[in-house]
Legacy VTK file of the C-alpha trace (Angstrom):
# vtk DataFile Version 3.0
C-alpha trace
ASCII
DATASET POLYDATA
POINTS 834 float
160.954 1.978 145.399
162.865 5.475 146.076
165.783 6.804 145.658
167.833 8.880 148.753
170.549 11.533 147.710
173.799 11.701 150.107
172.118 14.485 152.525
169.026 12.584 152.758
171.087 9.728 154.167
172.920 11.654 156.285
169.583 13.770 158.044
167.878 10.043 158.523
171.089 9.280 160.334
171.299 12.271 162.667
167.329 11.529 163.199
167.654 8.240 163.784
170.678 8.508 166.542
168.914 11.668 167.831
165.510 9.596 168.583
167.097 6.409 170.001
169.555 8.238 172.009
166.669 11.170 173.085
163.935 8.440 173.799
166.677 6.421 175.487
167.398 8.970 177.999
164.131 10.564 178.451
161.929 7.680 178.103
158.987 9.594 177.151
156.227 8.357 175.114
152.509 8.263 175.066
149.048 8.540 173.276
147.880 11.740 171.977
146.701 14.240 174.508
147.018 17.818 175.163
150.548 18.055 176.121
152.843 20.911 177.605
156.969 20.762 177.551
159.968 23.132 178.773
162.846 23.254 175.763
165.737 25.196 177.287
166.642 27.812 174.299
169.837 27.860 172.391
170.152 23.892 171.687
171.557 23.207 168.368
171.021 20.028 166.165
168.172 17.942 166.526
166.376 17.366 169.759
163.410 14.798 170.077
160.809 16.345 172.787
158.397 13.138 172.973
157.339 10.201 170.835
153.077 9.798 170.272
151.887 6.343 169.968
149.871 6.212 167.072
146.710 3.705 167.626
144.646 2.211 164.619
142.742 3.586 162.805
145.290 6.240 162.913
148.321 5.690 160.713
150.165 9.037 160.886
150.417 12.371 162.459
149.980 15.864 161.080
151.671 19.050 163.086
150.301 22.809 162.405
150.680 26.243 164.429
153.718 28.121 165.012
156.489 25.730 164.199
158.391 28.616 162.880
160.482 25.899 161.030
162.127 24.459 163.805
159.290 22.396 165.250
158.397 19.136 163.598
156.874 15.573 163.767
157.829 12.266 162.032
154.550 11.823 160.623
154.436 7.475 160.704
156.863 7.327 163.891
154.993 9.954 166.168
158.331 11.708 167.056
158.151 15.435 167.800
161.373 17.153 167.500
163.247 20.168 167.143
165.693 20.690 164.023
166.799 24.030 165.200
167.405 26.642 168.004
164.678 28.472 170.277
165.426 31.974 171.105
163.085 32.648 174.376
163.748 36.458 173.837
162.190 36.178 170.261
159.418 33.910 171.449
159.086 32.489 174.674
155.582 30.002 174.063
155.131 27.971 171.208
151.752 27.100 170.516
150.792 23.815 167.996
148.426 21.325 167.494
148.627 17.734 166.624
146.342 15.505 164.923
145.820 11.835 163.906
145.144 10.717 160.443
143.873 7.513 158.748
145.227 5.961 155.581
143.032 8.311 153.870
144.776 11.484 155.343
141.543 11.707 157.309
141.458 13.575 160.462
140.582 10.389 163.136
141.597 12.079 166.224
142.392 15.334 167.593
143.416 18.381 167.443
145.368 18.369 170.745
147.058 21.360 172.058
150.966 21.462 171.900
152.445 23.969 174.212
156.496 24.553 174.124
157.536 27.041 177.185
161.105 28.098 176.153
163.421 28.028 178.849
165.791 30.988 179.394
169.536 30.610 179.309
171.949 33.935 180.061
172.986 34.523 176.644
172.233 38.284 177.005
174.614 40.780 178.463
172.850 43.496 180.774
172.855 47.236 179.183
172.397 50.487 180.999
170.053 52.958 179.846
172.814 55.618 179.018
176.287 55.273 178.214
176.892 57.931 180.394
175.478 59.645 183.273
175.491 62.834 184.759
174.761 64.063 188.385
175.122 66.695 191.230
175.966 65.613 194.852
175.651 68.446 197.686
178.739 68.473 200.061
177.529 66.727 203.448
174.887 65.136 201.622
173.388 62.344 204.265
175.001 58.773 203.564
172.413 56.095 202.407
170.170 59.127 200.946
170.246 58.702 197.192
170.672 61.892 195.148
170.720 59.775 191.728
169.913 56.506 190.126
171.330 54.312 187.119
169.492 51.706 185.420
170.132 48.679 183.195
168.215 45.956 181.420
168.621 42.292 180.524
166.682 40.665 177.631
166.962 37.205 179.725
163.881 35.888 182.087
163.414 38.467 184.757
162.056 35.567 186.951
165.578 33.908 186.806
168.911 34.658 188.020
169.748 35.235 184.341
167.706 38.731 183.984
168.325 39.588 187.970
170.954 42.612 188.149
173.460 43.643 190.882
175.188 47.246 190.361
178.690 48.002 192.297
181.134 50.974 191.876
184.438 49.352 190.567
186.161 52.701 191.502
186.060 56.491 191.044
188.479 59.052 189.759
190.312 60.787 191.659
190.421 59.197 195.101
192.374 61.719 196.900
191.957 59.752 200.237
192.149 56.239 199.252
188.566 55.621 200.537
185.543 55.249 198.810
183.362 58.161 198.920
180.311 56.809 197.330
177.767 53.846 197.666
175.698 52.053 195.512
172.224 50.034 195.942
173.308 46.618 194.501
169.652 46.456 193.578
168.025 49.576 192.585
170.827 51.219 191.388
170.641 54.300 193.911
173.906 56.253 194.303
174.559 58.098 197.489
177.891 59.235 199.604
179.201 56.907 202.139
180.420 57.899 205.540
183.740 58.823 204.568
182.111 61.124 201.602
179.578 62.624 204.042
182.865 63.694 205.647
185.317 64.579 203.047
183.514 65.872 199.797
184.036 69.676 199.822
183.792 71.289 196.213
186.457 73.410 197.301
189.159 70.881 197.501
187.764 68.193 194.617
184.525 69.450 192.713
184.562 66.822 190.336
184.462 63.137 190.181
183.951 60.423 187.929
182.605 56.772 188.817
182.747 53.462 186.783
179.445 51.810 187.640
179.422 48.163 187.022
176.299 45.937 186.519
176.165 41.901 186.781
173.333 39.524 186.027
172.949 35.924 187.688
172.346 38.678 190.497
175.758 39.169 191.066
176.452 36.343 192.698
178.544 34.067 189.891
181.946 34.571 188.090
180.465 33.443 184.946
178.041 36.518 185.114
177.381 38.685 182.303
178.708 42.518 182.949
178.346 46.160 181.390
179.786 49.373 182.414
178.752 52.967 182.378
180.838 56.219 183.618
178.862 58.637 186.189
180.338 62.388 186.230
179.697 63.738 189.291
179.623 67.579 190.175
179.877 68.270 193.839
178.336 71.676 194.941
178.265 73.577 198.001
175.396 72.074 200.518
172.700 74.722 201.133
171.428 73.476 204.121
173.337 75.553 206.522
172.472 77.473 209.578
171.790 81.000 209.219
173.557 83.226 210.993
172.038 84.868 214.374
169.194 86.783 214.225
168.868 89.791 215.806
165.314 91.198 216.612
164.678 94.893 218.347
162.282 94.229 221.010
158.714 95.158 221.487
158.419 96.146 217.528
155.666 97.953 216.703
155.757 96.628 212.438
152.960 94.363 211.577
153.798 90.599 212.096
154.546 88.127 210.982
157.763 89.470 210.105
160.507 87.296 207.963
163.355 87.050 210.095
165.669 84.329 208.291
165.565 81.605 205.457
166.997 78.239 205.391
167.078 75.920 202.132
167.404 72.430 201.260
169.101 71.224 198.194
166.325 70.252 196.201
162.891 71.636 196.094
159.960 69.848 197.528
160.963 69.546 201.086
159.023 70.090 204.229
160.042 72.420 206.740
159.255 72.387 210.520
160.605 74.333 213.489
161.584 72.305 216.660
161.935 73.953 220.439
164.996 73.431 222.059
162.931 74.364 225.276
160.000 74.422 226.528
158.121 77.676 226.272
154.794 78.833 227.233
154.252 80.340 223.522
156.644 79.874 220.892
156.806 82.894 218.687
158.228 81.621 215.562
157.060 80.071 212.699
158.384 78.769 208.838
156.571 78.675 205.565
157.180 75.869 202.823
159.627 77.856 201.390
161.977 77.807 204.436
161.401 81.143 205.465
161.570 81.778 209.414
159.089 84.226 210.746
158.549 85.979 214.325
154.805 86.148 214.827
154.671 88.744 217.960
156.710 91.468 219.559
159.218 89.817 221.694
160.475 91.704 225.204
164.009 91.491 225.781
163.211 91.522 229.736
161.228 88.500 229.439
163.335 86.331 227.388
166.973 87.469 225.652
167.492 84.896 223.251
165.926 82.089 221.670
167.034 78.915 220.403
165.537 76.354 218.425
166.145 73.884 215.487
164.740 74.090 211.510
164.371 70.649 210.040
163.740 69.521 206.449
161.553 66.287 205.610
160.644 64.627 202.706
157.099 63.580 201.934
156.979 60.268 204.234
157.763 62.942 207.224
161.710 61.461 207.106
164.441 64.078 208.117
166.564 64.770 205.165
169.507 65.856 206.719
170.256 67.326 210.403
168.570 69.732 211.972
169.992 73.472 211.918
170.625 75.329 214.545
168.690 79.066 214.836
169.589 81.468 217.409
167.454 84.394 217.503
168.734 87.361 219.885
166.221 90.362 221.001
168.085 93.599 221.332
167.492 96.225 223.582
165.552 99.507 223.503
164.947 101.785 226.024
161.415 100.939 227.462
162.051 100.712 231.023
162.175 103.266 233.934
164.364 103.657 236.490
163.477 101.702 239.781
164.698 103.264 243.353
165.903 100.437 245.112
164.487 101.329 248.400
161.404 103.221 248.604
163.042 105.428 251.445
166.765 105.953 251.465
168.056 106.633 254.827
171.427 108.282 255.701
173.231 109.774 258.844
175.367 112.378 258.844
177.446 113.742 261.688
176.532 117.385 262.611
180.284 118.413 262.505
180.584 117.109 259.166
183.029 119.054 256.934
182.064 120.158 253.452
182.653 117.868 250.842
182.165 114.761 253.055
180.481 111.720 251.524
177.212 111.072 253.129
175.993 107.955 251.412
175.067 106.339 247.996
171.384 106.607 246.534
170.916 102.934 244.430
168.781 102.866 241.427
168.469 99.993 238.850
167.066 100.104 235.225
165.725 96.413 233.619
167.218 97.621 230.176
170.108 96.066 229.294
173.192 96.559 231.022
176.160 98.371 230.056
173.909 100.291 227.442
173.204 103.765 227.277
169.445 102.435 227.710
170.284 101.663 231.184
172.606 104.484 231.877
171.269 106.716 235.118
171.781 110.119 235.944
171.098 111.752 239.321
169.258 115.097 240.147
168.404 116.604 243.932
165.074 118.654 242.607
163.804 119.087 246.353
165.287 119.649 249.874
162.935 119.930 252.748
163.456 122.108 254.971
165.555 124.529 253.320
167.478 125.304 256.740
169.871 127.240 256.852
169.914 127.379 253.172
168.544 125.495 249.990
171.336 123.210 248.173
172.505 121.725 251.693
173.451 118.492 249.747
174.572 118.244 246.077
174.019 114.596 244.399
177.014 113.103 242.158
175.188 112.873 238.618
176.829 109.458 237.629
177.080 107.679 240.943
174.754 108.908 242.833
176.475 109.752 245.886
175.412 112.636 248.413
178.149 115.272 249.631
177.662 117.834 252.163
178.355 121.518 250.220
178.791 123.368 253.617
179.597 122.516 257.436
176.578 123.932 258.565
174.572 121.283 260.125
173.109 121.730 263.732
171.066 118.639 265.155
169.481 120.902 267.881
167.810 123.164 264.778
167.262 120.517 262.213
167.228 117.061 263.110
166.726 115.445 259.760
166.183 116.594 255.964
164.016 115.230 253.302
165.352 115.177 249.804
163.752 114.131 246.597
165.957 112.759 243.826
165.145 112.742 240.001
166.561 109.329 238.247
166.910 109.255 234.502
167.642 107.377 231.715
167.090 110.159 229.501
163.439 108.551 228.443
161.916 107.866 231.473
162.646 109.754 234.982
161.833 108.417 238.410
161.696 110.139 241.652
163.439 108.600 244.829
163.214 109.784 248.672
165.860 110.167 250.566
165.719 111.052 254.393
169.209 112.319 256.041
169.313 112.106 259.734
171.626 114.650 261.544
173.159 112.812 264.716
174.935 113.722 267.260
179.046 114.268 266.820
181.291 111.175 267.779
183.156 112.732 270.931
182.570 109.122 273.118
185.079 106.106 272.609
183.830 102.557 273.098
185.193 101.366 276.476
185.636 97.713 277.173
184.009 96.066 280.479
187.516 94.544 281.017
190.760 94.491 279.263
192.017 91.040 279.972
189.435 88.356 279.094
191.655 85.461 280.290
193.159 82.324 279.206
190.581 79.994 277.034
191.411 76.271 276.355
190.055 75.433 273.375
190.086 71.876 271.693
191.531 71.664 268.519
188.758 69.513 266.911
186.371 72.745 268.018
183.955 73.217 264.662
184.460 76.039 262.994
181.511 78.661 263.931
181.348 77.869 267.454
181.394 80.873 269.837
184.537 80.529 272.091
183.988 83.893 274.173
181.817 86.889 274.361
183.072 90.397 275.252
181.428 93.909 275.963
182.160 97.401 275.313
179.874 100.328 276.121
179.889 104.015 273.932
177.988 106.859 275.478
177.031 108.398 272.317
173.543 108.436 270.887
172.099 105.092 271.034
171.809 103.304 267.345
173.834 105.759 265.656
176.769 105.257 263.650
178.447 107.018 266.555
177.755 104.446 269.111
177.708 101.399 266.901
180.574 98.994 267.887
183.075 97.188 265.376
185.376 94.457 267.026
188.538 93.539 265.243
191.520 91.699 266.162
194.336 93.680 265.232
197.217 91.409 266.626
197.748 87.362 267.334
196.159 86.070 264.233
197.896 86.377 261.049
195.888 83.323 259.604
192.213 84.971 260.162
191.717 81.832 262.290
188.815 83.958 264.696
186.263 86.425 264.025
183.928 88.617 265.983
180.498 89.294 265.009
178.693 92.167 266.871
174.902 92.083 267.907
173.518 95.533 266.780
170.947 95.783 269.642
173.657 95.322 272.473
176.948 95.811 270.858
177.870 92.291 272.330
180.862 90.793 270.562
180.999 86.936 269.789
183.961 85.538 269.095
184.079 82.457 266.882
186.263 80.268 264.980
186.520 81.100 261.164
189.065 78.189 260.668
190.046 74.580 261.889
192.648 74.927 264.783
195.639 72.899 264.516
198.039 72.464 267.608
200.620 71.198 265.480
200.899 74.389 263.499
200.097 76.835 266.360
199.562 75.807 269.883
197.952 79.490 271.615
197.550 82.767 270.111
197.631 85.952 272.443
195.142 88.125 270.675
194.547 91.741 270.766
190.933 93.219 270.169
190.071 96.909 269.301
186.852 98.664 269.447
186.003 101.260 267.126
182.957 103.425 265.713
181.937 103.479 262.017
181.876 107.134 262.471
184.682 109.201 262.787
185.498 110.667 265.996
185.648 114.621 266.367
188.711 116.262 266.242
190.749 116.041 269.419
189.432 112.446 270.450
191.059 109.584 270.199
191.022 105.793 271.092
193.154 104.762 273.725
193.963 101.322 275.671
190.243 101.339 277.301
189.235 100.329 273.628
191.645 97.554 273.268
190.930 93.814 275.050
193.401 90.962 275.588
192.777 87.033 275.581
194.819 84.305 275.179
193.335 80.850 273.459
195.421 77.718 274.491
194.328 75.004 271.631
194.330 71.911 273.455
195.847 69.071 271.208
193.577 66.021 270.071
194.900 62.922 268.290
193.884 63.734 264.727
193.614 61.402 262.249
196.292 61.163 259.334
196.057 63.745 256.300
196.245 62.790 252.543
198.315 65.642 250.599
195.047 65.204 247.907
191.427 64.132 248.537
191.415 62.603 245.140
194.199 61.177 243.245
193.941 60.328 239.328
196.713 58.102 237.314
196.172 56.675 234.050
197.490 53.706 232.285
197.152 51.515 229.299
195.224 48.037 229.946
198.197 45.917 228.683
200.796 47.147 230.838
202.475 44.182 232.899
201.887 43.080 236.430
203.506 45.391 238.692
203.693 48.813 237.250
203.606 51.811 238.983
200.510 53.866 238.529
200.733 56.409 240.941
201.932 57.292 244.538
199.788 58.642 247.635
201.437 60.375 250.510
199.765 61.277 253.968
201.245 62.715 257.484
199.772 62.276 260.799
199.932 65.559 262.421
201.180 64.010 265.773
204.273 62.538 263.776
202.910 58.836 264.203
204.055 56.427 261.090
201.643 55.918 258.721
200.379 52.373 256.544
198.661 52.397 253.719
195.749 49.854 252.470
193.404 49.689 249.687
189.617 49.252 249.941
186.897 48.460 247.326
189.545 47.045 245.310
186.544 44.637 243.944
188.471 42.883 241.089
191.805 42.753 242.802
193.676 44.926 239.655
195.848 46.649 242.478
198.190 46.342 245.067
199.787 49.238 247.776
202.897 49.257 249.201
202.069 49.484 252.848
204.923 52.051 253.582
205.799 54.450 250.739
202.207 54.709 249.455
203.069 53.583 246.034
200.182 51.716 243.797
201.008 49.067 241.392
198.972 47.156 239.154
198.148 43.440 240.747
196.754 41.829 238.061
196.155 42.061 234.079
193.662 45.029 233.544
190.862 45.274 231.014
189.708 48.394 229.733
186.358 46.805 228.650
185.333 45.474 231.588
185.875 48.759 233.679
187.496 51.775 232.071
187.553 54.116 235.547
188.426 51.794 238.036
187.909 53.375 241.408
189.336 52.709 245.141
189.691 54.073 248.409
193.241 54.499 250.051
193.302 54.476 253.630
195.951 55.785 255.636
196.229 54.278 259.194
198.450 55.981 261.973
200.582 53.212 264.024
199.722 53.679 267.708
197.384 52.381 270.349
194.547 54.006 269.488
194.832 54.179 265.477
193.053 56.930 263.457
192.270 56.431 259.722
191.470 58.960 256.590
190.323 58.083 253.380
191.410 59.242 249.883
189.825 58.178 246.317
191.969 57.023 243.608
190.447 57.026 240.132
192.687 54.707 237.873
191.959 55.751 233.835
192.671 52.816 231.870
193.658 53.585 228.081
192.682 51.300 225.713
194.654 49.067 223.266
193.516 46.821 220.597
193.162 43.759 222.335
189.749 42.434 221.225
188.760 41.206 217.910
185.220 42.067 216.438
182.629 39.939 217.151
179.229 39.798 215.536
176.383 41.584 217.698
173.122 40.782 215.140
173.181 37.812 212.693
175.046 35.300 214.331
171.801 32.937 213.612
170.179 33.391 210.422
167.540 31.551 208.140
166.719 31.732 204.767
163.216 30.183 203.152
163.440 26.875 201.047
162.996 26.945 197.988
165.898 29.747 197.898
164.967 32.719 196.011
167.396 34.565 193.843
169.129 37.549 195.593
168.237 36.509 198.852
170.359 37.984 201.509
170.897 38.610 205.439
172.424 41.246 207.359
175.400 40.926 210.067
176.207 43.633 212.250
179.706 43.392 213.835
181.150 45.444 216.722
184.221 46.186 218.910
184.692 45.948 222.457
187.577 48.399 221.923
187.466 51.949 222.343
186.370 53.385 219.053
187.928 56.705 218.788
186.127 57.526 215.226
183.806 55.017 213.446
184.373 51.654 212.951
185.612 50.255 209.962
185.690 46.409 209.562
186.261 44.380 206.673
184.593 40.788 206.433
185.369 37.774 204.374
184.805 33.822 204.242
186.692 31.440 206.289
186.788 27.884 205.704
187.679 25.667 202.514
186.725 26.313 199.015
183.380 24.304 199.433
182.663 27.487 201.688
183.506 29.909 199.096
181.391 28.289 196.435
178.115 28.238 198.325
177.991 31.358 199.904
179.221 35.089 199.456
180.015 37.969 202.219
179.464 41.581 200.743
180.514 44.665 202.763
177.522 47.093 203.466
179.722 49.881 205.541
181.797 49.732 208.225
179.922 47.303 210.629
177.609 45.637 208.106
177.539 43.093 205.854
175.395 40.719 203.804
175.601 37.277 203.796
173.829 35.636 200.604
174.026 31.630 199.311
175.462 31.638 195.797
173.551 28.388 194.667
169.628 28.348 194.742
169.634 24.651 195.180
170.817 24.219 198.628
168.845 21.375 200.494
166.928 22.164 203.673
169.231 21.804 206.528
171.626 24.083 209.141
174.611 24.996 207.735
177.404 26.445 209.652
179.184 29.197 207.876
182.537 30.444 209.161
183.711 34.519 208.963
186.536 36.195 209.420
186.259 40.027 210.564
189.219 42.565 210.742
189.149 45.560 212.790
191.239 48.353 212.105
193.135 48.654 215.006
196.983 48.819 215.251
197.944 46.400 215.324
194.469 45.030 213.670
192.875 41.899 215.080
190.948 38.951 213.244
188.017 37.590 214.654
187.516 33.914 213.270
183.724 33.302 213.995
180.771 31.302 212.449
177.119 31.743 211.711
174.390 29.454 211.902
172.423 29.484 208.712
169.254 27.483 208.616
167.835 26.995 205.154
164.077 25.763 205.944
160.374 25.722 204.813
158.907 28.878 205.875
155.248 29.859 206.855
153.233 32.406 204.706
154.581 35.298 206.816
158.435 34.189 206.154
158.796 32.528 209.277
161.240 29.482 209.897
158.818 26.635 210.305
160.309 23.916 212.392
158.796 20.264 211.567
158.022 18.339 214.674
159.693 15.044 214.668
158.378 11.576 216.025
160.578 10.635 219.192
160.714 7.310 220.072
159.718 7.735 223.690
156.431 9.432 222.500
153.374 7.768 221.700
151.989 7.783 217.891
148.466 8.633 217.159
147.696 5.026 216.854
149.270 3.945 219.523
147.465 6.171 221.827
144.272 4.960 220.180
145.135 1.673 220.866
146.350 2.298 224.542
142.819 3.900 224.925
140.731 0.665 223.627
142.970 -1.280 225.678
141.997 0.336 228.921
138.222 0.122 227.541
138.371 -3.399 227.307
140.026 -4.123 230.388
137.636 -2.117 232.319
134.600 -3.803 230.410
136.178 -7.543 231.400
135.905 -6.204 234.895
132.838 -4.913 235.254
131.348 -8.136 233.250
133.158 -10.346 236.056
131.237 -8.304 238.171
128.077 -8.530 236.866
128.971 -12.881 236.257
129.798 -13.016 239.787
126.774 -11.364 241.507
124.519 -13.053 238.796
125.927 -16.502 240.203
125.485 -15.728 243.814
121.933 -14.941 243.403
121.035 -18.205 241.926
122.635 -19.845 245.013
121.051 -17.776 247.207
117.506 -18.569 245.409
118.521 -22.501 246.009
118.801 -22.106 249.593
115.510 -20.417 250.258
113.478 -22.727 248.327
111.169 -25.353 250.666
111.864 -29.354 250.246
109.044 -31.362 248.715
108.873 -33.705 251.433
108.366 -30.872 254.025
105.691 -29.362 251.786
103.977 -33.004 251.686
103.737 -33.018 255.799
102.381 -29.535 256.046
99.563 -30.859 254.004
LINES 1 835
834 0 1 2 3 4 5 6 7 8 9 10 11 12 13 14 15 16 17 18 19 20 21 22 23 24 25 26 27 28 29 30 31 32 33 34 35 36 37 38 39 40 41 42 43 44 45 46 47 48 49 50 51 52 53 54 55 56 57 58 59 60 61 62 63 64 65 66 67 68 69 70 71 72 73 74 75 76 77 78 79 80 81 82 83 84 85 86 87 88 89 90 91 92 93 94 95 96 97 98 99 100 101 102 103 104 105 106 107 108 109 110 111 112 113 114 115 116 117 118 119 120 121 122 123 124 125 126 127 128 129 130 131 132 133 134 135 136 137 138 139 140 141 142 143 144 145 146 147 148 149 150 151 152 153 154 155 156 157 158 159 160 161 162 163 164 165 166 167 168 169 170 171 172 173 174 175 176 177 178 179 180 181 182 183 184 185 186 187 188 189 190 191 192 193 194 195 196 197 198 199 200 201 202 203 204 205 206 207 208 209 210 211 212 213 214 215 216 217 218 219 220 221 222 223 224 225 226 227 228 229 230 231 232 233 234 235 236 237 238 239 240 241 242 243 244 245 246 247 248 249 250 251 252 253 254 255 256 257 258 259 260 261 262 263 264 265 266 267 268 269 270 271 272 273 274 275 276 277 278 279 280 281 282 283 284 285 286 287 288 289 290 291 292 293 294 295 296 297 298 299 300 301 302 303 304 305 306 307 308 309 310 311 312 313 314 315 316 317 318 319 320 321 322 323 324 325 326 327 328 329 330 331 332 333 334 335 336 337 338 339 340 341 342 343 344 345 346 347 348 349 350 351 352 353 354 355 356 357 358 359 360 361 362 363 364 365 366 367 368 369 370 371 372 373 374 375 376 377 378 379 380 381 382 383 384 385 386 387 388 389 390 391 392 393 394 395 396 397 398 399 400 401 402 403 404 405 406 407 408 409 410 411 412 413 414 415 416 417 418 419 420 421 422 423 424 425 426 427 428 429 430 431 432 433 434 435 436 437 438 439 440 441 442 443 444 445 446 447 448 449 450 451 452 453 454 455 456 457 458 459 460 461 462 463 464 465 466 467 468 469 470 471 472 473 474 475 476 477 478 479 480 481 482 483 484 485 486 487 488 489 490 491 492 493 494 495 496 497 498 499 500 501 502 503 504 505 506 507 508 509 510 511 512 513 514 515 516 517 518 519 520 521 522 523 524 525 526 527 528 529 530 531 532 533 534 535 536 537 538 539 540 541 542 543 544 545 546 547 548 549 550 551 552 553 554 555 556 557 558 559 560 561 562 563 564 565 566 567 568 569 570 571 572 573 574 575 576 577 578 579 580 581 582 583 584 585 586 587 588 589 590 591 592 593 594 595 596 597 598 599 600 601 602 603 604 605 606 607 608 609 610 611 612 613 614 615 616 617 618 619 620 621 622 623 624 625 626 627 628 629 630 631 632 633 634 635 636 637 638 639 640 641 642 643 644 645 646 647 648 649 650 651 652 653 654 655 656 657 658 659 660 661 662 663 664 665 666 667 668 669 670 671 672 673 674 675 676 677 678 679 680 681 682 683 684 685 686 687 688 689 690 691 692 693 694 695 696 697 698 699 700 701 702 703 704 705 706 707 708 709 710 711 712 713 714 715 716 717 718 719 720 721 722 723 724 725 726 727 728 729 730 731 732 733 734 735 736 737 738 739 740 741 742 743 744 745 746 747 748 749 750 751 752 753 754 755 756 757 758 759 760 761 762 763 764 765 766 767 768 769 770 771 772 773 774 775 776 777 778 779 780 781 782 783 784 785 786 787 788 789 790 791 792 793 794 795 796 797 798 799 800 801 802 803 804 805 806 807 808 809 810 811 812 813 814 815 816 817 818 819 820 821 822 823 824 825 826 827 828 829 830 831 832 833
């Protein structure tokens, strides 16, 4: 007999109830063998794990190993149980041994290995590595490019959602623009600027920001997740990645090359710099080192190329651009390295022998390839020689800056000297060039041009005669020396042509004049022209000689009226209107007139969408149907104006209607409307969705994403915004079964008024291949044979063929026997023969 105290009785009662209850629920019992158990941590009270059956000669069990005062075994009943709480963070695996003992306490079986794996529960909050972080961000830092990281740890099992962390920015102070200027990668903790931050961060306006960053366990997908917060203090600094000012380099430099000319600098050390050409050049005379210093590698020639433009880029170790390329401009400065060049190898002037003192004879032209309008290209002229020097030297002078020749005295005589050779020095103060000039002394202009006839009559010209056509030839003669300025004839219409409808060109060999149309004739504007033509010389007449009526001729042009097509007031009409205007809205008015005064009717051509109509009499164009900018934002049609007469003619003008946008299209999904997740679901899986809006986006779009449907959808799925056009869809639960799910979404735009797109995403939770592709198992269809059915059909066919072949052979055998009996001799016949 033994005595139990009250506490012992209580313990035995609890143990008995736990055993009965636990075994009833678990139904776990069996013989001694190596066993592994999984037990959730944090369980309080007595908990039975397993019941070992004790087989003779064993009468009791003994437990040893890492019991830690928690794991025990009922010696004679074989119950393995816990009398306390396990903690996975202190010990994740408990290793024990169990042995079977006989009545003498001797081991008869074992030892057997018992392993208890402690399953994790979410009993630890994530902790940031630092209580406060400090960072620097540069102005215009590229969106999505991390400039710092935050990091947190969780003591729970990282292989389960309990230890999987998700980062987010709750808010930042200050928030001067009421938009998030920063973003964080929810998995890595990488902090970068948002699209708004890229455009708005400016150290001159706001130099410091305080970000409140939170971290959640359970991959941030549960309302029961444990959280922790930290502060991130950021200093905004000026962006060092700026285009250098324009670089000026003197051409043909004699300094040793390469020469440093500019510097670019990325915001952090370690960037790889490169130069990119904007234009294809036979040689690219620039390079950059890894300090960002730009060099010119050889002397440049401004006359070959005056300006170079190229890009400087900064890349990371992987060759990815860290930011946009910078434009670099190099301007080549001129030096005086080119001599003057005579425009002609020999310049020829003519001068009348009676030319007065100071008269201009002509201008010598020279050029310099150095930069225009600079001292390097300033030319000065000087006569250095005159042949012959008769009647004296320095008979001519030249204007130093202009190069214009003048006569010093009126002493030319064609019978004594008919021409002079003059050498002119042209200099730019560094280089000197000699130009040759020949001056021909010509006869005096003492004869006037005389027309062959003074009246050329009446000429009937159709008003549709093309411009440039010769309508009349005229001729005058001059008795002065041929092929000189004294005998050359210039024809000019002096009266009757105020609008310059006609021009006259002269053949220099024959002095024949060709009257041509310079502009289109218009009967309605002017039905006839009475024209007066004068013939003159380029050289002035000598004193006492004047042009008279012999140098004047007349003719009359009568314009023959033609039935012309209507004429629009414009060749191109342009209008604009909003796409939501009511049908019947006036968008523009076209006007055309018929030169003959006929009435005009208007019609439209190429109105392919039937969006417009035109009033046939007034030319007013109205909308005839609802407009849609997303279908066509520049709607082009032709307007036809047609005369109302027996032989109607038409003209065409173009009309372009620019359709202005209104917010009439809700957002839609362009990527991610059909997604899949691999089964079984892994923690933290997510899929990207991209949205767009067919309406015009003046700036970058800014959509908001949310789940539709009922509470069940909210409990199963979660959507998180990435930026203005992208979001992640992720499951909240990891135990979703394999099947297709329809997830309703709501996407709102930022239009005025905003529109909401009610959309659905098809999500397939499916078995995946090794390369993470959705694997669709083939189903057995009722109309398709299985493999067994196919084998049965094949055997049946073979059996049927065998029966047919067997029947054929059997029949052949029977027929053969019959034939043998027929051919055999009768015995009586054989006896007679014998």
